[in-house]
N, C-alpha and C positions, 0 to 999 in steps of 0.2 A: 564173678568179680571182674575177671579179665574182659568179659563181654561189655560190662557196664563202663569200664574204663575206655574201651575202644569206642563205644558210643559217645561218651563225653568228649573224646579227642576229636571225633568227626564233627560234633556240634561246634566245638571251639574253632575248628578250621573253617567251618561254614560261616560262622559269625565273623571271624577275621576277614574272610573273603568279601562278605557283604559290606563290612566297614570300609575296606579298600575301595570297592566299587562306589560307596556313597561319597568318599573323599574325592574320588576322580569326578564323579558327577558334579559335586559342588564346585570343584576347581574349574570344570568346563563352564558351568553357569557364571562363575565370576569372570572368566575370560570373555564370554559372550556379552556380559553386561558392560565390562570395561571397553570392549571394542565398540559397543553401541554408543556409550558415552563419548568415546573419542571421535567417532564419526559425527555425532551431533555437535560436538564442540568445533570440529573443523568446519562443518556446514554453517554454523552461526558466525564463526570468524570470517569465512568467505563472504557470507551475506553482509556482515558489518563492513567489511572492506569495500565491497561493491557499492553499498549504500552511501558510504563516505565519498567515494569517487563521484557518484551521481549527484550528491549534494553539492560537491565542488563545481561540477559542470552546470548544475542548475543556478548556482550563485553567479557563475560567469555570464549565463544567459540572462539572468535577471538584471545584471549591471548593464548589458547591452539594451535590454528592453526599457530600462529606466532612462537611458540616454535618449532612446527613440521617443519615449513619452515626453521627456523634457523638451526635445526638439519640436514636437507637435504642439506642446503647450506654448512654446515661445511663438510659434507660427500663429496659434489661435489668439494669443494675447496681441500680436501685431495686428491681426485682422480686426479684433475688437477695438483696438486704438484707432485703426483706420476708419472704422464706422463711426467712432466718436468725434473725429476731427471735422471741423466745418470745411465745406467745399471751397476750393480755391476761387471758384467764380460764384459770386453771390447768386443764390437761387431766387427765382422769381416767385416761387411758391412759399408762403409763410410756414414756419415750423409749428406743427400742431402738437398738442398734448398727447394725441394718440400715437403719433410717430415716435415721440420720446418713450412712451411706455413699451412700444414694440421693440425699440432698441434695447432698453433695459431687459426685457424678456429674452431677447436673443443673447445678450451677454451672459445672463444667469444660466440659460441652457447650455451654452458653450462651456462654461466653467463646470457645470455638473458633469457633462460628458467627459471632460478631461479627467476629473476626479474618479469617476466610475471606471474609466479606461485603465488608470494607473492601478486601482484596487483590484481589478480582474487580472491584470498581468502579474502582480505580486502573488496573488492567491493560487494561480494556475501553476506556479513553479515551486510552491512549498510541498515538501514531502511530509505527510503526517506519519507519526510513529507511535501514536497511542490515541485512545478514545476515538475510534474511527466513525465517521458519519458519511451520509450520502454527499457526493461532490468532493470528497477528499481525494487528493493524489497520494497514492501509496506505492510501496515497493513490495513486489511479489518475489518469493525465492522458493526453490525446490528443496523440500525436506525429504531426504531419502528414507528416514524411519517411518514417515507417514505415506510415502509414495504420492505426495500431492504438493501443490503450490500453496504457500501460506503468506499472509501479510506480515511483514517485518514489524514486530511489536516490542518495544523496549520495556513494557510493564509486565512483569511475571504474574501479576494478580488478575489480569484481564482474561476474557475468553479468547480462544484461538479464532482467527479468522481464515477460513479456507476458500480459495478461489474455486467456484463451481466448476466441475469437470466439463460441463457443456460450454463454458465460457472460455476454455483454453485456446481454441483456434482464433478467437477475436484478438488475443494478445500475442499470437504467434507461438504458443506454447504447446507442448505435447508431453504426455506421460510415457509414450513409447520410446522417446529418445530425449529425456530432459537434459542430458549432458550437452546437447547441441545449443540449447538456450535455457540456462538454469535460472534466469530471472527476467523480470519485465516491470515496467512502470505503467500504472493505469489509474483511472479515476472511477471510484465506486459509484455505481448507479442504482444498486439495490442491495439490501442485505436481508438474510432470513435467519431467524433464531431457531436453532435445531437442538435435538437431544438424541444421542445414540440409543437405538432401541435393541440392538443386537450386539453380541460379543464380537463377532466377525463382521465389521462394516468397512466401507470403502475408504473411510478417513483414518482407520486404524486407532480409534480412541476408545478408551474403556466404556463399557456399557453404562448408560446413565449419564455420561459426560455431556455437558451443554457447550455449544459452540455456535459460531456464525458461518453461514455460506454467503459469499458475496459475488455479485456480477459486476463486471468492470468493462470500461472501454479504453483503448489506448489514449494516452494523453494528447497525442497529436491529432486524434480524430474527433476531439470534442471542441465545438466552437467556444470562444471566450465567454459568450453570454450564458452558456448552459451550465458551466461548472458552478456548483453550490447554489446558484440562484434559481435553478429550474428543477422541479421535481421530475424524476424519470417516470416513464409509463409503467403501469403495472404489468408484471410478467405473468 
């Protein structure tokens, strides 16, 4: 009888010890999860703040470019007006219907060039934050939990967009020392639809998760006529 009681006491002590260990393990998991959520929140806040600053800077640059476009448009309009004015000295050659058509064609071409120039300037300074396509200007930020650079996306229901690791040097980024430059602005030139095939993958996403990998170029390195209007070459 005493032996059975002793055995029961040992079992109860062992069960109690296991329960304590399980509680400690749960507490540790809670702490790890809370820390990860806090780090993610801080990263998103920093990215949002930097994105806001970038938008303000882009808005200021856009105002300057609009002024530049307005000045060029005024100069072009003056040129058009000068072409339409009759010469101060009467010409000895009669005005032909063909020369009138050529003048009208010149006016139309100049007006079209002015409109296209203004549209390209406006588009090149916009920062896309959802539904990303080729030619979009986007904001890349470093996500510590993924150990990768992602496109800032305001829509939680969309796929995640990762900057291809081979494309990091083109934007002056590095995973070896991301703290030196934690963000960049670039223009998407290609995107690939992917699905994680392994549990342990370079993008740290769950197995089976679908996402995009994108290639980008620095915004300053892209000529105005290439953004959005020209398809990138196949990679």
